[in-house]
C-alpha positions as CSV (number, residue, x, y, z in Angstrom):
1,M,34.2,23.0,7.7
2,I,31.6,20.8,9.8
3,L,28.8,19.6,7.5
4,C,25.5,19.7,9.4
5,C,22.9,17.3,8.0
6,G,19.5,17.4,8.4
7,E,16.0,19.5,8.5
8,A,16.2,23.3,7.6
9,L,12.3,24.6,8.3
10,I,10.1,27.8,9.0
11,D,8.8,27.9,12.9
12,M,6.0,29.3,12.8
13,I,6.2,31.6,16.1
14,P,2.8,33.2,17.8
15,E,2.7,36.6,18.0
16,P,-0.4,39.0,18.7
17,T,-2.0,40.8,15.7
18,L,-2.9,44.4,15.8
19,Q,-6.3,43.5,16.6
20,G,-5.4,41.7,19.5
21,A,-5.5,37.9,18.2
22,Q,-2.9,35.4,18.1
23,G,-0.9,35.2,14.6
24,F,2.1,33.2,13.7
25,V,5.2,34.8,12.2
26,P,7.8,32.8,9.8
27,H,11.0,32.2,11.8
28,C,13.8,29.9,10.1
29,G,14.0,26.7,12.0
30,G,15.1,23.1,12.4
31,A,17.1,21.5,15.0
32,V,20.1,20.9,12.4
33,M,19.6,24.7,10.8
34,N,20.1,26.2,13.9
35,T,23.0,24.1,14.9
36,A,24.8,25.1,11.4
37,V,23.6,28.6,12.1
38,A,25.0,29.1,15.4
39,L,27.9,27.5,14.1
40,G,28.3,29.8,11.3
41,R,27.7,33.0,13.6
42,L,30.7,31.6,16.1
43,G,33.1,31.6,12.9
44,V,33.1,28.1,12.4
45,P,33.5,26.8,8.9
46,A,30.0,25.1,8.8
47,G,27.6,23.5,5.9
48,L,24.3,22.2,5.7
49,F,22.9,19.2,3.8
50,T,19.4,19.2,3.6
51,G,16.4,19.4,1.2
52,L,15.8,22.7,0.3
53,S,12.8,24.0,-1.0
54,D,12.6,27.1,-3.8
55,D,9.4,28.4,-2.5
56,M,9.0,31.4,-0.4
57,F,9.9,29.9,2.6
58,G,12.8,28.3,0.9
59,Q,14.3,31.4,0.0
60,Q,13.5,32.6,3.4
61,L,15.9,29.8,4.8
62,T,18.6,29.7,1.7
63,T,19.1,33.7,3.1
64,H,19.0,33.1,6.7
65,L,21.7,30.7,6.3
66,R,24.0,32.4,3.8
67,A,23.9,35.4,6.2
68,S,25.2,33.5,8.8
69,H,28.1,31.8,6.6
70,V,27.1,28.5,6.2
71,D,28.0,26.9,2.9
72,L,24.7,25.8,0.8
73,S,26.7,24.0,-1.9
74,L,25.9,20.6,-0.8
75,A,21.8,21.2,-0.3
76,A,19.1,20.0,-2.4
77,V,16.9,22.5,-4.1
78,S,13.4,21.5,-5.4
79,N,10.5,22.7,-6.2
80,R,8.3,20.8,-3.3
81,P,7.3,23.0,-0.3
82,S,8.7,23.8,3.0
83,T,8.0,22.2,5.9
84,L,6.4,23.8,8.6
85,A,6.2,23.7,12.4
86,F,3.9,25.7,14.3
87,V,5.0,26.5,18.1
88,R,2.8,27.1,21.2
89,L,5.1,28.5,24.1
90,E,3.7,27.9,28.0
91,D,5.9,29.0,30.5
92,G,8.9,29.4,28.3
93,Q,8.7,25.7,26.7
94,A,7.9,24.8,23.2
95,S,5.8,22.5,21.9
96,Y,4.8,22.1,18.1
97,S,2.6,21.1,15.5
98,F,4.8,19.8,12.2
99,F,3.1,20.0,8.6
100,D,5.7,18.2,6.2
101,E,3.9,15.9,4.0
102,N,5.9,15.8,0.8
103,S,8.3,18.3,1.7
104,A,11.5,19.7,0.3
105,G,13.4,18.1,3.4
106,R,11.1,15.0,3.8
107,M,11.5,14.0,0.4
108,L,14.9,14.2,0.4
109,Q,16.6,10.8,-1.9
110,L,19.3,8.7,-2.1
111,A,19.9,10.3,-5.5
112,D,20.5,13.7,-3.7
113,L,23.5,12.6,-1.5
114,P,26.6,14.7,-2.4
115,K,30.1,13.9,-2.7
116,V,31.4,15.4,0.5
117,P,34.5,17.4,0.2
118,A,38.0,16.3,2.0
119,H,38.1,19.3,3.8
120,V,34.8,18.2,6.0
121,S,36.3,16.6,8.8
122,A,33.3,16.6,11.0
123,L,29.7,15.5,10.2
124,F,26.9,16.6,12.6
125,F,23.1,14.6,12.5
126,G,19.8,14.9,14.1
127,G,16.5,16.8,15.0
128,I,13.4,14.9,12.9
129,S,15.0,14.2,10.0
130,L,16.1,10.7,11.7
131,A,12.5,10.3,12.0
132,V,10.4,10.7,9.0
133,E,11.2,9.1,5.0
134,P,12.5,9.2,2.7
135,A,15.1,11.4,4.0
136,A,16.2,9.6,7.2
137,E,17.8,6.4,5.7
138,T,19.4,9.2,3.1
139,Y,21.2,10.6,6.1
140,S,21.6,7.5,7.6
141,T,23.4,6.1,4.2
142,L,25.6,9.4,4.1
143,L,27.0,8.6,7.5
144,E,27.5,5.0,6.3
145,R,29.4,5.7,3.4
146,E,31.1,9.4,4.6
147,K,31.9,8.5,8.1
148,R,35.5,7.4,7.2
149,D,37.8,9.0,9.5
150,R,35.8,11.7,10.6
151,V,34.7,12.9,14.2
152,V,30.7,12.4,14.0
153,M,28.4,14.0,16.7
154,L,24.8,13.0,16.7
155,D,21.5,14.5,18.6
156,P,18.4,12.3,18.2
157,N,16.0,15.7,19.8
158,I,13.5,13.3,20.0
159,R,9.8,14.2,19.4
160,A,7.9,10.9,20.1
161,A,4.6,11.8,18.6
162,F,6.7,12.3,14.5
163,I,7.9,8.3,15.1
164,A,5.4,6.4,12.6
165,D,7.0,3.1,13.0
166,Q,9.2,3.1,16.5
167,D,10.8,-0.1,16.0
168,R,11.8,0.9,12.4
169,Y,13.2,3.9,14.0
170,R,14.9,2.4,16.6
171,A,16.8,0.1,14.7
172,R,17.8,3.4,12.5
173,L,19.6,5.2,15.3
174,D,21.5,1.7,16.6
175,R,23.0,1.5,12.9
176,M,24.1,5.4,13.6
177,L,24.9,5.2,17.1
178,A,27.3,2.2,16.6
179,Q,29.4,5.1,13.6
180,T,28.7,8.2,16.2
181,D,31.6,9.6,18.3
182,I,29.3,11.7,20.5
183,I,25.7,11.8,21.5
184,K,24.0,14.5,23.0
185,V,21.2,13.3,24.7
186,S,18.3,15.6,26.7
187,D,17.0,14.0,30.0
188,E,13.8,13.0,28.3
189,D,15.5,11.7,25.1
190,L,17.4,9.3,27.5
191,D,14.4,8.3,29.4
192,W,12.7,7.4,25.9
193,L,15.9,5.7,24.6
194,I,16.5,3.7,27.7
195,P,13.2,3.1,29.4
196,P,14.5,1.0,32.5
197,N,13.9,3.0,35.7
198,M,17.5,3.0,36.5
199,P,20.4,5.9,37.2
200,S,21.1,8.0,34.2
201,A,25.1,7.0,34.1
202,E,24.2,3.3,33.8
203,K,22.1,4.7,30.7
204,A,24.9,6.4,29.2
205,A,27.0,3.1,29.6
206,M,24.6,1.5,27.9
207,L,24.4,3.7,25.1
208,M,28.5,3.9,24.7
209,N,28.6,0.2,24.1
210,R,26.7,0.8,21.0
211,G,29.4,3.1,19.7
212,P,29.5,6.5,21.1
213,R,32.9,7.2,23.1
214,L,31.1,10.3,25.3
215,V,27.7,11.1,25.9
216,V,26.3,14.5,26.9
217,E,22.7,15.1,28.6
218,T,21.5,18.3,29.0
219,R,18.7,18.4,32.0
220,G,17.1,22.2,31.7
221,S,17.7,23.9,35.1
222,A,19.5,21.3,36.7
223,G,22.5,21.6,34.3
224,V,24.6,19.3,32.0
225,L,26.6,16.1,32.7
226,A,28.9,14.0,30.5
227,Y,29.7,10.6,30.5
228,L,33.0,9.0,29.3
229,P,33.8,5.4,28.9
230,N,35.9,5.0,32.2
231,G,33.1,6.3,34.4
232,T,34.2,9.8,34.3
233,E,31.5,12.2,34.9
234,V,31.3,16.2,34.3
235,A,29.0,18.1,35.4
236,V,28.3,21.8,34.4
237,A,25.6,23.8,35.6
238,T,23.3,25.8,33.3
239,E,23.7,29.2,32.9
240,S,21.6,31.5,35.1
241,V,19.7,33.8,32.3
242,D,16.2,35.5,32.0
243,I,14.3,32.8,30.1
244,V,12.5,34.3,27.0
245,D,11.9,30.6,25.1
246,T,13.8,27.5,24.9
247,V,13.3,27.4,21.0
248,G,16.7,26.4,19.6
249,A,18.4,26.3,22.8
250,G,19.8,22.3,22.4
251,D,20.9,23.1,19.1
252,T,22.6,26.2,19.7
253,F,24.5,24.4,22.8
254,N,25.4,21.9,20.2
255,A,27.3,24.3,18.2
256,G,29.1,25.8,21.1
257,F,30.4,22.0,21.9
258,L,31.3,21.6,18.4
259,C,32.9,25.1,18.3
260,K,34.9,24.5,21.7
261,L,36.0,20.9,21.1
262,R,37.1,22.3,17.7
263,E,39.2,25.2,19.5
264,L,41.3,23.2,21.7
265,G,41.9,20.4,18.6
266,M,39.5,17.7,20.3
267,L,37.9,17.0,16.8
268,D,40.1,14.3,15.7
269,V,39.0,10.4,15.8
270,E,42.9,9.5,17.2
271,I,42.5,12.8,20.2
272,L,38.7,12.5,20.8
273,P,39.0,9.5,22.6
274,H,41.2,11.2,25.2
275,I,39.8,14.1,26.0
276,T,40.5,15.3,29.9
277,P,37.6,16.1,32.6
278,E,38.9,19.3,32.3
279,V,38.7,20.1,28.5
280,L,35.1,18.6,28.3
281,G,34.8,20.6,31.2
282,A,35.6,23.7,29.2
283,A,33.6,22.5,25.9
284,L,30.1,22.1,28.1
285,T,30.9,25.4,29.8
286,F,31.0,27.5,27.1
287,A,28.2,25.5,25.0
288,S,26.1,26.3,28.2
289,K,26.8,30.2,27.5
290,V,26.0,30.0,24.0
291,A,22.8,28.3,24.5
292,G,22.0,31.0,27.6
293,I,22.6,33.7,25.2
294,S,19.6,31.8,22.9
295,V,17.0,31.4,25.6
296,S,17.2,34.9,26.9
297,R,15.6,36.2,23.3
298,K,12.9,35.1,21.0
299,G,12.8,32.2,18.7
300,A,15.9,30.1,17.4
301,N,18.0,33.0,17.2
302,P,22.1,32.1,18.0
303,P,24.5,34.5,19.3
304,W,27.5,36.0,17.2
305,A,31.0,35.4,18.7
306,R,31.4,39.0,19.5
307,E,28.2,38.6,21.7
308,V,30.1,35.5,23.6
309,Y,33.2,36.8,23.2
310,E,32.1,39.9,25.6
311,L,30.4,37.3,28.3
312,V,33.7,35.6,28.8
């Protein structure tokens, strides 16, 4: 099983009301939850460790997750409120306003850490859950405790406005990167992590010096670039689709990438360092295809396996 560790929240998506004014409709979201859902829909055994509320929104999240075959046996449930993220869409691009104080997700404590079963072969971390405390420290501790011989993928999905203490956040991220095998970053993430004006390949090399064996950079319409420690670069073009919105696009990409790596037998700490450019390219291509379906429809709505393989 791939255990996804991070936030599950409600995206409040703008919709016109019958009177013509703008309203908001609650959709299940959160970067890490989206990845778990996408994995489950692709037929990959997936679980989610997160803080879930027992309120009406938490019940909506639980129903959504279970419908997508996500294992919730390790989730921590409380009576704190669910996190709400109000979404603004401009030209298909999403920006967010978060309501997260004292939420079930944010207040995840060390006491909530589960005993991760042996059949969990890979861990995925990311999203705003790495920026807000105490949850961020809880996830960091989980990684330190449970890494062992598991493959770890991390997508920081940086929301700079959400980071109260940049120095503390960067230090935590560095500790986690030291135990990470795969880091996926957007081009904006990469520029935030390593501000100096230098080529992306040099920035990727700096990230690999911190721990990861593989850096994947998504660049919007410019496609995807992956970097290996020996300097090899693998480029894949973006899928050509009519974009409705980009909510959850990167999260779905992550799931597609992990799904294909698993299918190709690469989710193993001994095997992953020997990945070939051809195998890496196949995983990136599949991930781009899965993400392309997601952005062709409204909200974070990852495709099911049957939808993906119909297009292969």
